[in-house]
C-alpha positions as CSV (number, residue, x, y, z in Angstrom):
1,M,83.5,258.9,82.0
2,P,84.3,258.2,85.9
3,D,85.0,254.2,86.8
4,M,81.8,252.9,88.1
5,S,83.3,249.8,89.6
6,A,84.9,251.8,92.5
7,S,81.3,253.1,93.1
8,L,79.5,250.1,93.1
9,A,82.2,248.5,95.2
10,I,81.4,251.4,97.8
11,T,77.9,250.8,97.5
12,H,77.9,247.1,98.3
13,L,80.1,247.9,101.8
14,V,77.8,250.7,102.9
15,P,75.1,248.4,103.8
16,L,77.9,246.0,106.0
17,A,79.1,249.3,107.7
18,K,75.4,249.7,109.0
19,E,75.2,246.0,110.2
20,L,78.1,246.8,112.8
21,D,77.4,247.7,116.1
22,E,78.3,251.7,116.5
23,D,78.8,251.7,120.5
24,K,81.3,248.6,120.0
25,V,84.7,249.2,119.2
26,T,87.7,246.9,118.3
27,P,91.2,247.3,117.4
28,G,90.9,244.8,114.5
29,V,94.1,243.4,113.0
30,L,96.0,246.6,112.9
31,G,95.8,246.6,116.7
32,F,97.2,243.0,116.9
33,I,99.8,243.8,114.5
34,V,100.9,246.9,116.8
35,F,100.3,244.8,119.9
36,A,102.5,241.9,118.4
37,V,105.2,244.3,117.2
38,M,105.1,245.9,120.7
39,A,106.0,242.7,122.2
40,L,109.0,241.7,120.1
41,A,110.8,245.0,120.5
42,V,110.0,244.4,124.6
43,W,111.3,240.9,124.3
44,A,114.2,241.9,121.9
45,L,115.6,244.8,124.9
46,M,115.1,242.5,127.1
47,K,117.3,239.8,125.8
48,S,119.9,242.5,125.0
49,M,119.9,244.0,128.6
50,N,120.4,240.9,130.0
51,R,123.3,240.0,127.6
52,H,124.7,243.6,128.3
53,M,124.1,243.2,132.4
54,G,126.1,239.6,132.2
55,R,129.2,241.4,130.8
56,V,129.3,244.2,133.5
57,D,131.8,243.1,136.0
58,F,132.0,245.1,139.3
59,P,135.1,245.5,141.0
60,E,134.9,244.3,144.5
61,A,136.3,246.5,147.0
62,E,139.1,245.4,149.6
63,D,138.1,244.9,153.1
64,P,139.9,247.5,155.4
65,R,139.9,245.4,158.2
66,G,142.4,243.1,156.0
67,R,139.8,240.2,156.3
68,P,138.9,238.7,152.8
69,D,136.0,236.9,153.5
70,S,134.3,239.0,156.2
71,G,131.3,239.5,154.3
72,T,130.3,235.4,153.9
73,E,130.9,235.4,158.3
74,A,128.7,238.5,158.6
75,A,126.1,236.6,156.6
76,A,126.7,233.2,158.1
77,S,126.2,234.4,161.7
78,G,123.2,236.5,161.2
79,G,124.6,240.0,160.5
80,S,126.2,242.4,162.4
81,R,126.4,242.4,166.6
82,K,124.7,244.8,168.7
83,K,126.7,246.4,171.8
84,N,124.8,246.2,175.3
85,G,124.7,249.5,177.1
């Protein structure tokens, strides 16, 4: 003889499902869990990227004119000067 408690539970859940609006879709708990996991993954990736970018050391190219401070002087004077004519 089949288990009658399973069919009885389904019989009680069917009227509850009819009470829901058929035009309304909600993500529910599963949608929240998926969103929370994705948010945590993005946060962890950004934290890792920040740590890795902090370790990068870019060697600076030497100034061909032999002046070590030429970049800061150009920035202080407002950039490069144009020749008239």
